[in-house]
N, C-alpha and C positions, 0 to 999 in steps of 0.2 A: 629678370628679363632685361636688365641694363637700364631700367628707368628708375629703380630704387637702389641707391648705393649706401654703403655703411662706412663711416669713419670709425675705426676700432683700434684698440691696442692689442698687443700679442696675447693678452689674457684670454681673449675669445677662443684662442686655439690651444693655449698652454695650460692655464689653471682652471678656467670655468668648467670644462668637461669633467674635471676631477673633483673640484670643490663644490660644484653645484650640479650634481648628477641628474637632477630632475628638470633642468632647464629645457624649454621646448625646442631648442636647436642645438646642434653640435657644429661649432665653427670648422672643425676639421673635415666635416662632411658636407655642410650646407652652404659654405661660403667659397667664392672664387676670388682669389687674390688678384688685384689689379696692379697696385704698386705700393711699396712702402714709402711713406713720405719722409719720416725722420726716425732716428734712433736717439733715445734720451737716456743718458747715464744718471746715476745717483751719487750724491755726496755722502760720505761717512762723516757725521758731525758730532762733536763733543763740546762740553762746556769748558771754556778756557780756564776757569777757576779750578778745574779738576786736576790739573797738572799732567794731563795726557797730551804728549806732543807728537805722537806718531802712531801708526797702525801697530807697530811692534810693541809700543808702550801699552796700548789697549789690550793686545793679546796676552802680554806678560802679566798684566794686572788681573785679567780674567783667570789665567791659569794659577796665579798665586792665591786667588780668593774664589775658588769655584762656586758658582751659584749666587755670588753676591752682586752681580751686575744686572741691570735692567735696561732693556731697549724698548722704545716706543714705536708705534706704527699708526697708520691711518685706519686701522681696523683689521680684524681677523681675515686673512686671505688677501689683503691688499698687497699691492706690489712692494710697498715699503716693508711689509711683514715678510714677504717671501725673500726679498733681498737680504734682510737681516737674518732670516733662518739659514739661507745659503752661506752667509758669512760665518755664522757661529759653527755650522757644520764643517766647512772647509778649513776654518782656523783651529778646529778642535777645542772649542771652548764652550762653557755653559753660561747662558745668560737668559734671564726670564723675559718673556715677551709680554708687553703691556699694550693692549689694543685701545685706541682712542677713536672718537667719532670725527676723524679728520686729522691730517698731518699738522695743521696749525696748533692744535691742542697738544700734540706730542712735542712739538718744538718748544712750546711755552713751558712744559714741565721739564724739558732738558735745560732750558735757560734758568728755570727755578731750582735746579739741582736735584730733582726727584728722579731723573733718569741719568744713565751714564753715556748713552749714545743713541743716535737715530740714523736712518738713511732717508734722505730727502732728494727729490728731483732738483736739478740745478735751479730751475725757475723759482721754486719755492724756497730753496735753501740759501741762495745768494743774498737775499735781503738781510738775513741774520749774520752772514759772513761779513758783508760790507759794514754792518753796524758794530761789528766786533763782539756781538753777543754769543756767537758760536764759532768754533774753530773747525775747519775742514781738515781731515787727516788724509783723505785719499779719494779718488774717483773710481767708480765701479766699471768704467769702460776698459777695453783692452789697450787703448792708446790715450795719449794726452789730449786734452781739449785745447783748441786754439785760444779760447777765452780764459783759460786758467793754465797757462804754460808752465807755471812753477809747481802745480799740484801733481804729485806722483800718482800712479795707478795703485790700487790696492794690491794687485797681483805682484807688483815689484816691491811692495812694502811689507812683505811678510806672509802673504797668503797666495802662493804661486797658483796660477791657473784661474784665479777668481775673475769672473766677468759677469756682470748683471746689468743689462740694459733693457729698455722697453721700446718696442717698435710700434709706431702708429702708422696705419696705412688705410688705403681705400680697398673695399671689397664689394663685389656684386654677388648675386645669388649663384649657386653652383650650376644652374641650368642656363646661365647666360651664354649665348653663342660665342665661341672663341674669337671670331672676327670682331665682335662688338667689344669684348674684353681688350683686344689688341688696340682698338681705336680709342677706348677710354684711357688706356695706358699712355698712348701718345699724347693725348690732350692734357692729362694730369702732369706728366713728366715735363712737358713744355712750360706749364705754369710754375711748377715747383722749382725749376731751374732758372726762372726769371730772376735777375739780380736783386730786385727789391724784395721778392719773396724769400730768397735765400738769406738775405741780410736780416730780415725780420725773424726768421726761424733761428738763425745763429745767435741773435741777440737774447733769446730765451734759453740758450744752452743746448739747442737741438742740433744734431748732425744730420744734414740732408742726405737722403738715400736715393730716391727716385730711380728705382730699378725696374726690371722687366717682371711680368707675371711669374715667369719661371724662376727667376732669382728670388722673388718674394716668397714663393712656395718653398724653395730650398731653405731659405732662412727660417721659415716657420718650422720646418722639420728639424733644423739644427737647434732651435730654441726649445722645442719639445724635448729633445734628447738632453739638453743642458738642465732643464728645469724639472722634469718629471719626478725625479727621485725626491727632491726637496718638497715639491707640492704634495706628493703622496704622504710624506712624513708630517707635513702640516695638517693635512686632512685627517690623518690617523689620530693626531693629538687633539684636534678640535679646539685649540686655544691659540 
């Protein structure tokens, strides 16, 4: 009714309906997009001691030693798991998925040499990059990030067409009157575009979106098309 709003990631529309079929709601049916706030890319991280200096090095190593590489994630069905699954599929490599109870534990095992790579959101991954404990090979977005101008995209580094980002946005319930959705959109977009808010979001590696309800809906449909195959593969494997 416009009084209760939800801050959600794209998983509510993309992966939850497939991975959690018994959930009491379906984001594709029950939510009305108001505006996407930010798009968050992921870093492909390795241990510097492993001698892997680029995405092409990682892919070459995986192809030379099929099944010998492990990658960690924040848990089965988590975004970091799905990004990793998409990467291995599009790169044409085999790597075992190791789920953890949180991305911090996966990063710790990568630092400790028990994993070969992980995908981590910029906000969580940059602390390890700045400390020198982990090396970023590429970014999962389709374009460079202004905060990391020297880091290439994964797509241009040996996996053409690769793009994996998570959108966080505001939604109302599906029956919210369109006029009220439009008003909510205007109010949220005005706040998101305020200089201090944009700066704070950019500081954590997020790209501000602040689009219309129609544009947000279109981006959700695009993400469903991009992710559905890999999500169904992950659901079928169950690991």
